[in-house]
N, C-alpha and C positions, 0 to 999 in steps of 0.2 A: 504494500500500500504506500510505502514511502514515508509514512508518518508513524512515529512510535506509539501513538495513542490508538491506532487502528490496526486490528489483526484481520487477516483474511485466511480462508480455508477453502481448498478445492479438492474434491474427490472425483476422479475422472479416468477414462481409459488413457493409458500411457501414450497410445499412438493415435489419438483422435485429433481432429482439426482444431486449431491450427498447429502446425508442427512446432512452432516456437510460441510458447505460452507465457503470459505475464507470470512472474514469480509471486506466489502467495506466502504468507507467513508459514503455512503448512500445506504442502502439496502432497496428495496421496494418489499416485498413479496406480491403476489397476490393469490387469491383463485383459485383453479382448475377451468378450464373452462372460465376464464375471457375473455370476448369478446372485439371486436374492440373499441367500444365507451368508455368503462370503462378503458381499457388499455391506449388508447391515452390520455384520460383526466388525468389519474394518471401520465403518463409520463410527460405531460406538467406541471402539478401542483407540481411535485417533482423535476424535473430536472432543470427547469428554475431558481428557487431560488438558487440551488447549483451553476449553471453557474454564476449567479450574484455575489454570495459570493466568489467564487474561481477566477473568471475572468481569465480563462486559455488562454494561447497563442496557444496551440495545444490540440486537442482532438483526442484520439485514440478510434475509434468506432468499437466494436466487433459486427458486424451485424448478430447476431444469428437468424436463421430461425426456431428454435424449438418452438416458440410461436404459430405456425400454428396449428389449430384444427386437431386432429388426429395424431400429432407427437408422437412417442413412448415414449419420455422422457419429453417433454416440459410441458405437462399438461394444457396448456392454450387453448383458443378457438378463436384465431385470424383467419380471412379469408385472402385470398391472397390480397384482397383490403386493409385490415387492415395492413398487413406487408408493403405493398407499401406506405400507408399513413404514417406509422411510419418512414420509411426511407426518404421519401420526407420531413417530418417535421424536422428530424434530420439535413439533408443537408441545408434546408432553414433557420433553426434557427441559425446554426453556421455561414453560409455564411452571413446572415443578420447582424450578430454581428462582422463580419470580424475576425472570429476565424478559424484558419486552422483546417481542418478535414482530418484525414487519416482513412480508414476503412479496416477491415479484415473480412473475412467470417467466420462463425462458426455455430455450432449447426446444427440441422436438422438430426433427427434420424428416419430412416424408412428403410423398406426392399427394396424399389424401388429407386435405386441410381439415375436414370434419373429424378424422381420426386423431390428428394432432390436437385439435380443439378439445376432443373428449379427454385426452390426457391432462390438459390444463384444468378443465373443470373438475376432474377427479382429484387433482392435487389441491385445488381450493377447498373442495368439500372435506377432504381428509384433514387438512390443517384446521378448518373451522370446527369440525366435529371433535377433534382431539382437544382443541382449545376450550370448547364449551364444557368439557368435563371438569375443568379447574374452577374453583370458586372465584367469583368476582371480588375484586378488592377495591375499597374506596380510595 
């Protein structure tokens, strides 16, 4: 990020586009075709220590849907259930730590715009449903 008060995290296929990527505070490259279980385990074991170290007040979450198996650029092998589990985990993890979370949609590269849109809607719903399980704070 170039600023000491900002930390960035990226979990992605090691060989995906672009070949030269901006460096994050923590980059987690994965093998092509990485599936749900390995992705989710790697996410938890790499992101939680960063959260504990940084102790953020606010997290901006780029909810990319290109990890879905068959995405033209993402190169990973997540299922729809895996993407939903990822987004629920993100929402529950930050809500459980009382860390504000804002999300934006991203990624998702396919010829069928309706299918890519379906992924984005599913991401929004998963984040919202997980967040509403947490008690509201004044």
